[in-house]
C-alpha positions in Angstrom: -4.4 -0.6 -15.8 -7.8 -2.1 -16.3 -11.1 -0.8 -14.9 -14.7 -1.8 -15.1 -16.9 0.6 -17.2 -20.6 0.4 -18.0 -21.1 0.1 -21.8 -24.4 1.8 -22.6 -24.6 0.3 -26.1 -24.2 -3.3 -24.8 -26.0 -2.6 -21.5 -23.4 -4.5 -19.5 -20.2 -3.9 -17.6 -17.0 -4.4 -19.5 -13.4 -4.4 -18.4 -11.0 -2.3 -20.6 -7.7 -0.5 -20.3 -7.7 3.1 -18.9 -6.4 5.5 -21.5 -6.4 8.7 -19.5 -7.4 10.5 -16.3 -9.5 13.7 -16.6 -10.7 16.4 -14.1 -13.9 18.2 -14.9 -15.4 21.3 -13.2 -14.4 24.5 -11.4 -11.8 24.7 -8.6 -13.5 23.4 -5.4 -16.1 21.5 -7.4 -13.9 19.0 -9.3 -15.2 15.7 -10.7 -12.7 13.0 -11.4 -13.0 10.6 -14.3 -11.3 7.7 -16.0 -11.5 7.2 -19.8 -11.3 4.0 -21.7 -11.8 2.7 -25.2 -13.7 -0.4 -26.3 -12.2 -2.9 -28.8 -14.4 -1.4 -31.5 -13.2 2.1 -30.8 -16.0 3.6 -28.7 -15.1 5.9 -25.8 -16.2 5.1 -22.2 -16.1 7.4 -19.2 -16.4 6.5 -15.6 -16.6 9.0 -12.7 -14.6 8.0 -9.7 -13.7 9.3 -6.2 -10.6 11.4 -5.8 -8.8 8.5 -4.0 -9.5 6.1 -6.9 -8.4 8.8 -9.4 -5.1 9.3 -7.6 -4.6 5.6 -7.2 -5.1 4.9 -10.9 -1.9 4.4 -13.0 -2.1 5.6 -16.6 
């Protein structure tokens, strides 16, 4: 699955493959994120809603 991430180094939005789904925070205060990797090996993180998190296929 591909997703659009903001690349801070390039200062633009890039579309890369999602490599994993992660949940941060304590129970009741979870934050959902998708992780991706650029072509040059840098990691990207995008925080998403719970609905988008569950919809994402990794």
